N, C-alpha and C positions, 0 to 999 in steps of 0.2 A: 219770535212770537209763539206763545204756548197755546195750543188748540185743545180745548176740552169740551166735553158735552155735559151740560148742567144736569143736576139730579133732582132739583126741586122746581116745579113749574106750576103756576096756576092753571087749572083745567076747566073746560066747559064754559068759557066766557063767550056765550053766543052773541051777546051784543057787539063785542069787538069784532067777531067774525062777520056779522052782517054789515058792520061799518066798513070793513075791508072789502067785502064783496061789492058794496055800493060804490066805493071809490074806484075799484077796478072797472066796473061797468061804465063809470063816468069818463073813462079814458077815450071813448069813441067820440067825444065832443068836438074835437077839431074837424073830423070828417063830416060831422053833421052840419057844421056851419059853413063849410067850404065846398062849393060845387066842384071845384077842381082841386084835388088833393095836392098840397104844396110840398111835395118831396122832390128834390132837384132831379132825380133820375126817373121819376114816375112817367113823364110823357114818352120817354124812350122805351120803357117797358110796354106801355100801351101800343106803341108802334110795332113792337115785336109780336105782341099777341095778335094784332090786326093782320099782319102778314101770315102768321102761323094759321089763323082760323080761315084765311082766304083759300088756302090749299092751291094757290096758283091759278084760280079760276078767273081772276081779274087780269085781262091782258095788259092794261095800263100799269098796274102794280108789278106784274110779272116781268116787265121789261127792265125793271130796276132791282128787284129783290128776289132772293131765293130763301129757302128755309130747309135746313138739314136737321131733322129731329134726332136727338140722342138721349139715351137714358143715362143721365149724369146726376151728380149730387148738387143740383142747382135748378130744379124744375118744379118746385112746390106750387107756386102760383100759376105757372104755365099749365099745370094739370087742372087746377081748380077753375081757371078762367073759362074753360070749355063749357061746363054746365052753367056757370054763372052768367056767361055771355048769352047762352041760349035762352035763359029766363029773363034777364034784365037788359040785354044789349051790352056791347063791349064796355063803353065808358061807365055806365052805371054799375055794371057787374064788377069792374075794377074798383070802383069806389066802395061797393059793398064789402068786398074782400078786404080792402084797406081798413075799413071801419071795424071789421071783426078782429083783426090781428091784435090791436092793443088790449081790448078786453080779455081775449084769450090768454095773452101774456100776463096781464094783471091777475086774472083768476088762477093761472098756473102758479104764480108766486104765492098766492093765498093758500092754494092746495098743498104746496110743498111744506110750508110751515105748519099747516094744520095736521097733516099726516105724521109729521115728525114730533110735534109737541102738544097737539090737541088744544092749542090756543094760539092766538095771534098777538104778536108783540111789536116792539120797536123795529125789528128787522124787516118785517113785511112793509111797514109804512115808508121806511127809507128805500127799500128795493123798488117800490112802486114808482119812484122818481126816475127809474131807468126804463120804464115802459116806453116812453118817448125818448129813447136814446138817440145819439147821432146816427146810428145804423138805420133806425126807422125813419128819421127825418131826412136822411139822404135818399131813402127809397130802396134800401136793400131788402126788398119784400120777401124773397125766398128765405133769406137768413132769419128775418124777423118771424116769419111763419114757423120755420124750423126751431127757433129758440122757444117759441110758445109750446110747440109739440114736445120738445125736450123736457121742459118743466113738467108737463102733464105726465110724460112717460116716466120721469124720475119719481114722481109722486106714486105712480102705480107700482114701480119697483119696490118702494118702501112698503107699501100696503101688502104686497105679495111676498114679503120677506120669509115667511115660514112655509110657503108653497112653492118651493124651488122648481119643481117639475112643471107646474103650470106657468110659472114666470118665464122659464126658459122657452117654452113653446110659444108664449105670446110675444116675447121680445125678439124673436127672429124676424117676424114681419114688422114689428114696431120699429126696430132698428133700421130696416129697409125704408120705411116710410119717412122717418126723420132724415135719413141720408138723402132721399129724393128731394126733400125740402131744401136742404143745403148741407154740404160737406162739413162746414164749420159747426153747424148745429149738432150734427151727428158726433163730432169730436167732443162738443160740450157735454152731450149726454153721457158719453163714455167716461169723461172726467168726473162728472157728478156721481156716476155709479162707482167708479174706483175710489173716490174720496170717501164715499159713504161706507163702503166695505172696509177700507183701510182703517177708518176710525173705530170700527168694531173689532178688527183683528189685524194686528201688524204682523203679517206673515206673507208667504207666497200666494196665498189664496186670493187676495184682492186683485192680483195681477191677471188672474184667469177668470175672475167673476164676471167681467163684461163679455164673455165669449158669445152669448146669444146675439150680441149686437154686431157681429162680424159678417153677417150675410152680404152686406154691400161689397166686401172685398171680392167676392165671387163675381159680381157684376163688373167691378172695375178691372179685374183680370181678364174677363171675357170680352170687355169692350175698352181696351187701353186707349183708343182714340178719343174716348169721352173724357179723359182726365189729362190730356196733354195741355201744355201751356207753360208760360214762363214762371220760374221760381226766382224771385229777385227781391233784394232789400232796397232797391232804388238808390237815389243819390242823397247825400247829406244825411246819413242814417241817424246820427246822434240827434240832430236838430228835428228830424221827422219824429223819432220816438218821443222826444220831449213834447212835441206839438200834440201828438195824439193823446198823451196823458193830460196835458193842459186842457184839451178839448173833449174830455171824457163825457161832459154834459153839454156840449156845444149846441146851441139853438140860434137865437138871434140877439139876445140881451146879454152882453158881456158881464155886467154886474150880477145878474141872476144866475148865470151859468157858473161863473167862477166862485161866487159865494156859496152856491149850492154844492159845488165840489168840495169846498172847504168844510161845509157842514157834514158831508158824508165822511170825509177823512177824519174829522173830529169825532164823529160817532164811532167809527171803527177803532180809533185809538183808545177811546173810553172803554169800548168793549174788550179790547186786548188787555189793557192795564187792569181792568176789573175782572178778568178771566170770565167773560161772558160770550165767548166765541164757541159756537157749537161745532165741534170737529167734524161732524157728519156732513157739513157744508163748507167748513173752514178750509179743510185740505183741498177740496176742489177749487175754491176761490184762489188759494195760494198758487196752485198749479196753473190756473188760467192767467193770473197776473204775471207769473214768471214767463209763461209762453208769450205773453204780449211783448216782452222784451227780446226773447230768443227767436221767435218766428220771423220769417221774412214778410215783407209787405204783400208780395204777390205769390200766391200758390195756385198752380194749375191755371194761371192767367187771371184769376180773380183778385180784385183789389181789396185792401184793408183786412187781410187775414189777421194781422196782429191787432189792429184797431178793434176788431170784433171781440177779441179776448179781453181788451181793456174794459169795455162796457159790460160784457157778460161777467167778467171776473169781479168787478165792483158791485154789480147787482147781486151776485152770489155771496160776496163778502157781507153785504148789508143783510141779506137773508140769513146769514150765519149768526147774526147778533141775537142772542137768546136772552131777552130781557123784557119784562113788563112788570112794573112795580106792584107789589102786593097791597100796599096801603092805598085806600080809595082816593085820597087827595092827590097823591103822587101819580096814581094811574090816570086821573082826570087831566092832570097837567100834561102827561106824556101823550095821551090820546088827543088832546087839543093841539099840541104843538108838533107832534111827529108827522102828521099828514100835511103840514103847512108847506114844506118844500115841494112835495108832489103837486099840491093844488096850485101853488104859485107858478110852477113850470107849466102845468096844464093850462092855466089862464093865459100865460104869455103865448104859448103855442096856438091856442084857440083864437086869440085876438089877431095875431099876425097871419094866421091862415085865412081868416075872414077877409082881412085887408088885401093880402097877396092874391087870393082867389079872384077878388074883384078886379085886381090889376091884370091878372091873367086873362080874364074875360075881355077886358078892354084891348089888350094886345092881340087877342085872337081875331079881332076885326080885320087885321091885316090879311087874313086868309080870304076875305071877300074880294081881294084884288089880285089873287093868284089863281090862275086857271088850273083845272084838273090835269094831272100828269106833268106838271111843270118840274123843271130842274131848279131847285132852290138852294142858294147858299145862305145858310143860317149863320148869323154873327151875333154873339151875346157877350156883352162886356162883363168880365169877371175881375173886379178890382183886386189888386194884390194888397195884402195886409189889412183887409177889412174882416172884422169878426163875423162869424155866422155864415150860413149857407146862402148861395144865390138860387132861390127857388124857381127862377125863370130860366135856369141854365139850359135845360133841354126843351124849352117851349117849341123850338123848331120842329120837333118830332110830331107835333099836332098836324103838320102839313101832310104827313103820311096818312093819318086817320081821316082828315077832312078833305084832302085834295089828291090822294093817291100820288103824292109828289115824291121825287127823289130829293132827299135832304141829308145834310152831313151831321146830324145830331144823334145818330143811332149807334147802339152798341153792336158792332158787326166786325170785330177783329177775327181774322182767320184763325182757325184751330182753337178758338176760345168761345165764341158765341155761335148759336144756332142760326141766327139771322145772317144772311150773306148778301153782299152788294156786288153788282155787276159793273161798278165804276171804281177805279183804283183810288185809294187813300181817302175816300169821301166818308169818313167815319168819325165818331167821337174820338178825340177832342178837337177836331179841326174847326169846330164852330166857336171855340173859346177865344176871346180877345182878352188876354191876361196882361194887365199893365197897371201901374199906379193910377189912382183916381185923378190925380192932378195932371196927368199927361193927356194931351189932346188925342182923341180917337181918330186915327188915320186909317181908312179902309182902302186906300188907293191901290195897295198891293195885297189885299186879302186873298190868299191863294184859292180857296174854294170858289170865289167869284171870278177869278181871272185866269185860272188854269185852262188852256185850250182843250185838255183831255176830257174835261167835264162838260164844257159848253153850258155853264149855268145860265139860266134865263132871268132869274130874279134874285135879288139880295134882300133878305129880311133881317133887319137889325133891331135888337132890343138892348137897351142900356140906359142908365141914369144920365148919361151925357150924350148929346147929339154928336155924330161924327163931323169932323171938320173937312174930310175929304172922302170921296167915293171912287170906285174904279172908273177909269176913263170911259166916257160915253154913257154912264149910268144916268137914268132919268127917274127922279123921285115921283111916284104915282100915288103915294099915300104917306101921310106923316101925322103923328100926334106925339105929345110928350111921352118920352120913353121908347119910341119905336118908329120905324119907317119901312116902307117897301120901295125898292128901286128896280126899274126894268133895265136889264143889262143889254148891251149890244147883241142883236140877234134874238132877243127875247120876245 
């Protein structure tokens, strides 16, 4: 693939700029229609914030949970939630932050193309389709916030190109802020800077150009405990790598997601063949996509290190497309068709979030039957081989917020997460019931509900199929389609 930077560009098209800004702002729509943000990991993040903000004052909560704060490259929303929770309360504050991240990302995309080309073209409209990428839909909020910050920081890097002294002074703290949001976002910013500088001068200088971004290395060296964790490719590496590429735009609709990815790949192939790839972003996109294959799945205990590079790399590759027709008729066709993929995906996400949020609210009625401070075994059916995300996967974590309960749906792996548990093994993913949808759901030996080391008092099950068997002695005290609560012996 030949990466070049175009030399003739339409300039000053304010109408297209305002259209792109309006589309970027529209990206908050799913959060506006859903009382409960429908990201699979989101409830577990809320539970962590709840424990963090409590500071051990609640004796019921403190008997189950601890919190060890560390300055690491994964605390962006953890820092933001403090002032937002003080103003809005925890749940609304989390929702407000969640609603801000997509527009910040979309506007960052617009800002990058504008500062590079002084006009908005096909690249921006295709890149907007990755605002609601699987990373955001899963609920990797710190990375999503960091990615938005990286886009804005890169735009500023370009603007300050002839003021290197000021740029260096500003980017020492900026690099630290992006790193605090997320380590992978910091790496993304470094790649964007290197690719931009490399396209301008192929020499040794681009390798040292990102030096102002290296301040986080001092923090990591001073606090090595904050970066420990497993580095692992996981099992069935080839199948997994193929899956994350196939699911680069995974949401809930297989046809929309797959056809959308085909449209993106088709647009990129057209741009490559017609030599309309801007090397100032193209090199960075190429590096990210190569890293998605080379990198392991787990870095410092964090999951999907390579998957993040797939979505970020494709977004950057789309943004590298440097094309908007000069002829008025052709431009109208492009401006009418290019945003269609983004708007279709946004519509699907908005409608499913509205429906799934209502389902979440129905299932949370279960908490009316669980007393404060209870020990709860959460069980969520996660069918194998089903396309899309299970947005109720961590619903059990709401028991922490609403009932100060011990529950097994939290991220609390030792040496990886700041939230700690005082009960062994009772962490994510012990709540998952992973099996084919056709297989009967048998919970008679579900370990979190039966292990004597835990003494679980209640079983809270959520799934599209009712279980055919419960642990011995369990008594169902609440049931509705899709969920039940059972009192366990001794509960």
